[in-house]
C-alpha positions in Angstrom: 0.1 0.0 -0.1 2.8 2.4 1.0 4.8 1.6 -2.3 1.9 1.9 -4.4 1.0 5.6 -3.1 4.5 6.7 -3.4 6.1 6.1 -6.8 9.5 7.8 -5.6 10.0 4.9 -3.2 8.8 2.1 -5.4 11.4 3.4 -7.9 14.1 3.2 -5.1 13.2 -0.3 -3.9 12.7 -1.5 -7.5 16.4 -0.2 -8.3 17.9 -1.8 -5.2 16.3 -5.1 -5.7 17.3 -5.3 -9.4 21.1 -4.3 -8.3 21.1 -6.9 -5.3 19.3 -9.7 -7.1 20.8 -9.3 -10.3 18.0 -11.3 -12.1 17.9 -14.2 -9.5 15.0 -15.0 -7.5 15.6 -13.1 -4.1 16.7 -15.3 -1.2 16.8 -14.5 2.5 20.4 -13.1 2.3 19.6 -10.8 -0.6 16.5 -9.5 1.2 18.6 -8.7 4.3 21.0 -6.8 2.0 18.1 -4.4 0.8 18.2 -1.4 3.2 15.8 0.7 1.1 13.3 -2.3 1.4 13.8 -2.6 5.0 13.2 1.1 5.5 10.1 0.9 3.5 8.7 -2.1 5.5 9.3 -0.4 8.9 7.7 2.6 7.7 4.8 0.6 6.7 4.5 -1.2 9.9 4.7 2.2 11.7 1.8 3.7 9.6 -0.2 0.5 9.2 0.6 -1.7 12.2 -0.9 -5.3 12.2 -1.7 -5.0 15.8 -4.1 -2.0 16.6 -3.9 -2.3 20.3 -1.3 -3.4 23.2 -2.5 -3.9 26.7 -0.2 -4.0 29.7 -1.1 -4.6 33.3 0.3 -2.3 36.2 1.8 -4.1 38.9 2.2 -1.1 41.1 0.2 2.1 41.4 1.4 4.5 38.5 0.5 8.1 37.5 0.5 9.4 34.1 0.3 13.3 34.2 -2.9 14.0 36.4 -4.2 10.5 36.0 -3.7 7.9 38.8 -3.9 4.2 37.6 -4.1 1.6 40.6 -2.1 -1.5 40.3 -3.7 -4.4 38.6 -5.6 -2.3 36.0 -5.0 -3.0 32.2 -4.0 -0.1 30.5 -4.7 -0.2 26.6 -2.9 1.7 24.2 -3.6 2.3 20.5 -0.5 1.4 18.5 -1.1 3.9 15.7 -1.1 6.7 18.6 2.6 5.7 19.7 3.6 5.3 16.0 2.6 9.1 15.1 3.3 10.9 18.2 4.9 14.1 17.3 7.2 14.2 20.2 8.5 10.9 19.2 8.7 10.8 15.5 8.9 14.6 14.8 6.7 16.9 13.0 6.2 14.8 9.8 5.0 11.7 12.0 1.9 11.2 10.0 3.9 11.4 6.6 5.3 8.5 4.5 9.1 8.8 5.2 11.1 5.7 5.1 14.3 7.7 5.5 13.4 8.0 9.3 14.5 4.4 9.5 18.1 5.0 7.6 19.8 4.1 10.8 17.5 1.4 11.9 14.8 1.3 14.4 17.0 2.9 17.3 17.5 5.8 15.2 13.9 6.5 13.8 12.4 7.9 17.0 13.2 9.2 20.3 12.0 6.1 22.2 12.6 3.3 19.9 11.0 0.6 22.3 7.6 2.2 21.4 7.9 1.1 17.8 5.9 -2.0 18.4 4.0 -3.1 15.1 3.3 -6.4 16.4 2.8 -5.5 20.0 6.0 -5.8 21.4 9.1 -3.4 21.1 12.0 -4.2 18.9 
């Protein structure tokens, strides 16, 4: 979906695949060497996470801003909210920008453990 809506990145990934695979069927090693593809996959998972919500149970009383959460309460968090937070991802958090993953997941946002497209951190 992301590549279909962004021809520039589609061309980057296609060129990379042609260069890395050199006419062969891609294997796992080739795919691991495709940095542009990896960046697009991470950005796709950030903007379109397959898991919509994560749940965490507090084991002690917690406070979030002005909200007091007693222990043993389940806190539900929408993954897309974490993945588009302006403070974590910057002013272009809603934009398609695979370059944010140029330095891997740890370089993509201020708190990389909050990138959790499958419900857990990296």
